[in-house]
PALORO-372717 format. One record per atom (N, C-alpha, C, O): residue number from 1; atom name; x, y, z. Coordinates in pm, 1 decimal. Example, Ala and Ser with C-alpha at 12.3 -4.5 7.8 and 13.67 -1.06 7.14 Angstrom:
<midrens>
 seq atom     east    north       up
   1    N   1319.0   -569.0    780.0
   1   CA   1230.0   -450.0    780.0
   1    C   1320.0   -330.0    780.0
   1    O   1423.6   -331.9    846.5
   2    N   1285.0   -225.0    708.0
   2   CA   1367.0   -106.0    714.0
   2    C   1290.0      3.0    787.0
   2    O   1340.9    113.8    803.9
</midrens>
This chain:
<midrens>
 seq atom     east    north       up
   1    N  13639.7  24157.5   6407.0
   1   CA  13612.1  24164.8   6262.5
   1    C  13726.5  24100.1   6184.0
   1    O  13843.6  24113.9   6219.4
   2    N  13691.1  24031.2   6079.8
   2   CA  13786.5  23965.0   5992.9
   2    C  13847.2  24068.7   5898.6
   2    O  13774.0  24147.8   5839.2
   3    N  13980.1  24069.6   5884.0
   3   CA  14040.7  24172.5   5799.3
   3    C  14002.9  24158.1   5653.3
   3    O  13997.7  24257.3   5580.6
   4    N  13976.3  24034.9   5608.9
   4   CA  13933.3  24015.5   5469.8
   4    C  13796.2  24078.2   5447.2
   4    O  13767.7  24132.0   5340.2
   5    N  13713.4  24070.2   5548.3
   5   CA  13580.6  24131.2   5543.6
   5    C  13595.1  24283.5   5534.3
   5    O  13522.9  24349.9   5459.9
   6    N  13689.7  24336.8   5611.3
   6   CA  13716.7  24480.8   5612.5
   6    C  13760.4  24528.2   5474.0
   6    O  13719.7  24635.0   5428.2
   7    N  13844.1  24446.9   5407.8
   7   CA  13893.6  24483.4   5275.4
   7    C  13780.0  24475.6   5172.5
   7    O  13771.0  24559.3   5082.7
   8    N  13693.2  24374.2   5186.4
   8   CA  13581.2  24357.2   5092.2
   8    C  13483.1  24472.8   5097.0
   8    O  13441.5  24524.5   4993.3
   9    N  13446.4  24513.1   5217.9
   9   CA  13350.9  24624.4   5225.7
   9    C  13426.9  24753.8   5197.0
   9    O  13540.7  24770.8   5240.7
  10    N  13364.2  24843.2   5124.5
  10   CA  13432.6  24967.7   5090.0
  10    C  13465.0  25046.8   5216.4
  10    O  13374.4  25081.5   5292.2
  11    N  13593.4  25075.9   5240.1
  11   CA  13627.5  25156.4   5357.2
  11    C  13571.3  25297.2   5339.7
  11    O  13593.5  25361.1   5236.8
  12    N  13499.1  25344.7   5439.4
  12   CA  13431.5  25472.9   5427.6
  12    C  13514.9  25587.9   5485.4
  12    O  13526.3  25694.2   5424.4
  13    N  13571.6  25565.4   5601.1
  13   CA  13644.4  25673.4   5666.2
  13    C  13792.7  25666.4   5632.6
  13    O  13842.1  25565.0   5583.2
  14    N  13862.4  25775.3   5660.1
  14   CA  14005.7  25781.5   5636.2
  14    C  14077.6  25676.7   5721.6
  14    O  14175.2  25615.7   5677.9
  15    N  14027.5  25657.0   5844.2
  15   CA  14086.4  25558.5   5934.9
  15    C  14076.0  25418.4   5874.5
  15    O  14173.5  25343.2   5875.3
  16    N  13959.0  25383.3   5822.5
  16   CA  13939.5  25251.5   5760.8
  16    C  14031.4  25234.3   5641.0
  16    O  14092.9  25129.0   5623.8
  17    N  14040.7  25338.4   5557.8
  17   CA  14124.9  25330.5   5438.3
  17    C  14270.5  25308.7   5476.4
  17    O  14340.0  25229.0   5413.3
  18    N  14317.3  25379.0   5579.3
  18   CA  14454.8  25365.5   5625.2
  18    C  14480.8  25225.2   5678.4
  18    O  14583.0  25164.1   5647.2
  19    N  14387.6  25174.5   5759.1
  19   CA  14401.7  25039.3   5813.3
  19    C  14409.0  24936.5   5701.3
  19    O  14493.5  24847.1   5703.7
  20    N  14319.8  24949.7   5602.9
  20   CA  14316.8  24855.0   5491.5
  20    C  14446.8  24863.0   5411.7
  20    O  14502.4  24759.7   5374.4
  21    N  14496.0  24983.6   5385.1
  21   CA  14620.5  24999.8   5310.7
  21    C  14736.8  24935.5   5385.2
  21    O  14820.0  24867.9   5324.6
  22    N  14742.8  24956.4   5517.0
  22   CA  14846.7  24894.9   5599.9
  22    C  14840.6  24743.3   5588.1
  22    O  14941.0  24676.6   5563.0
  23    N  14719.8  24691.0   5606.9
  23   CA  14699.9  24546.0   5605.1
  23    C  14739.2  24487.9   5469.4
  23    O  14808.5  24386.4   5463.1
  24    N  14695.7  24551.3   5362.2
  24   CA  14723.9  24500.3   5228.3
  24    C  14873.5  24505.1   5199.5
  24    O  14929.5  24407.4   5149.9
  25    N  14938.9  24616.5   5229.7
  25   CA  15081.2  24625.8   5200.4
  25    C  15162.4  24528.8   5286.3
  25    O  15261.2  24472.3   5239.5
  26    N  15121.1  24509.5   5411.4
  26   CA  15191.6  24415.3   5498.5
  26    C  15171.3  24271.6   5451.5
  26    O  15264.3  24191.0   5455.2
  27    N  15049.9  24239.5   5407.3
  27   CA  15022.9  24102.1   5365.8
  27    C  15090.4  24070.0   5232.8
  27    O  15105.9  23952.9   5197.9
  28    N  15130.6  24173.0   5158.2
  28   CA  15203.3  24150.6   5032.7
  28    C  15354.3  24142.7   5054.8
  28    O  15430.3  24116.8   4961.4
  29    N  15396.3  24165.1   5178.1
  29   CA  15538.6  24162.4   5210.7
  29    C  15590.7  24018.7   5203.5
  29    O  15522.4  23926.3   5247.7
  30    N  15712.1  23998.8   5147.9
  30   CA  15767.5  23862.9   5132.1
  30    C  15784.2  23786.6   5264.3
  30    O  15773.1  23664.0   5266.2
  31    N  15810.3  23857.0   5373.6
  31   CA  15830.6  23788.9   5501.7
  31    C  15701.9  23778.1   5583.3
  31    O  15704.1  23746.4   5702.2
  32    N  15592.8  23804.7   5518.1
  32   CA  15462.4  23804.6   5583.3
  32    C  15423.1  23666.2   5635.9
  32    O  15441.6  23565.5   5567.5
  33    N  15369.5  23662.5   5756.1
  33   CA  15307.6  23539.2   5807.2
  33    C  15176.5  23577.3   5873.6
  33    O  15160.4  23690.4   5919.5
  34    N  15083.7  23484.6   5878.8
  34   CA  14950.8  23517.2   5930.7
  34    C  14954.7  23556.4   6078.8
  34    O  14870.1  23633.0   6125.0
  35    N  15051.9  23504.3   6152.3
  35   CA  15062.9  23543.2   6294.0
  35    C  15101.2  23690.0   6305.1
  35    O  15045.1  23763.8   6386.1
  36    N  15196.8  23731.6   6223.5
  36   CA  15236.2  23873.0   6221.2
  36    C  15114.8  23957.9   6188.3
  36    O  15091.3  24062.6   6248.7
  37    N  15038.6  23910.2   6091.2
  37   CA  14921.0  23982.4   6046.4
  37    C  14826.0  24008.6   6161.8
  37    O  14778.9  24120.9   6179.0
  38    N  14797.4  23905.9   6241.4
  38   CA  14702.9  23923.4   6349.8
  38    C  14759.0  24009.6   6460.9
  38    O  14684.9  24083.4   6525.8
  39    N  14889.8  24001.0   6483.8
  39   CA  14954.3  24087.5   6583.3
  39    C  14938.5  24232.5   6540.1
  39    O  14900.4  24318.8   6619.1
  40    N  14968.5  24257.5   6413.4
  40   CA  14957.1  24392.9   6358.4
  40    C  14812.4  24440.0   6362.4
  40    O  14783.9  24554.0   6399.1
  41    N  14722.5  24351.8   6324.7
  41   CA  14580.2  24385.3   6324.5
  41    C  14533.0  24423.0   6465.5
  41    O  14459.7  24520.3   6483.4
  42    N  14575.9  24344.7   6565.1
  42   CA  14540.4  24373.5   6704.6
  42    C  14589.1  24512.3   6744.8
  42    O  14516.8  24586.5   6811.3
  43    N  14710.3  24547.4   6705.1
  43   CA  14766.1  24679.5   6735.2
  43    C  14681.3  24787.8   6669.7
  43    O  14655.1  24892.0   6729.7
  44    N  14639.5  24763.0   6548.0
  44   CA  14558.0  24861.9   6476.9
  44    C  14422.2  24879.2   6543.7
  44    O  14368.6  24989.8   6550.0
  45    N  14367.6  24769.4   6593.2
  45   CA  14239.3  24775.5   6663.0
  45    C  14255.6  24859.2   6790.6
  45    O  14170.7  24942.2   6823.0
  46    N  14367.2  24835.7   6862.6
  46   CA  14396.5  24914.2   6983.0
  46    C  14406.0  25063.0   6946.9
  46    O  14348.4  25148.3   7014.3
  47    N  14479.0  25091.9   6840.6
  47   CA  14495.0  25230.2   6793.7
  47    C  14359.6  25292.5   6762.5
  47    O  14330.8  25405.4   6802.4
  48    N  14277.5  25217.4   6690.9
  48   CA  14145.9  25266.8   6653.0
  48    C  14064.4  25302.4   6777.2
  48    O  13993.6  25403.1   6778.5
  49    N  14074.8  25219.3   6882.1
  49   CA  14001.9  25246.5   7006.2
  49    C  14052.9  25374.3   7071.5
  49    O  13974.6  25453.8   7123.7
  50    N  14184.5  25393.6   7068.3
  50   CA  14245.0  25514.7   7125.4
  50    C  14188.4  25639.0   7056.8
  50    O  14161.4  25740.6   7120.9
  51    N  14171.0  25628.2   6924.2
  51   CA  14117.5  25740.8   6848.6
  51    C  13966.1  25751.3   6859.1
  51    O  13905.0  25838.3   6797.1
  52    N  13906.1  25663.4   6936.9
  52   CA  13761.2  25665.8   6954.7
  52    C  13688.3  25622.3   6829.5
  52    O  13577.3  25667.7   6801.7
  53    N  13751.1  25534.6   6755.0
  53   CA  13694.5  25487.9   6628.5
  53    C  13606.2  25367.5   6652.5
  53    O  13549.0  25313.1   6558.0
</midrens>
């Protein structure tokens, strides 16, 4: 899933809201790069799977 798509659709669960908040705050960081973003996103996806999300 594309993270921009995730942000566009209203996050329904607490997990989605947390992921979106993380992504948005990280992407607003001055040292942000798109590679970091995808690394972080991959970690979040792994986390979500661990939680059975």
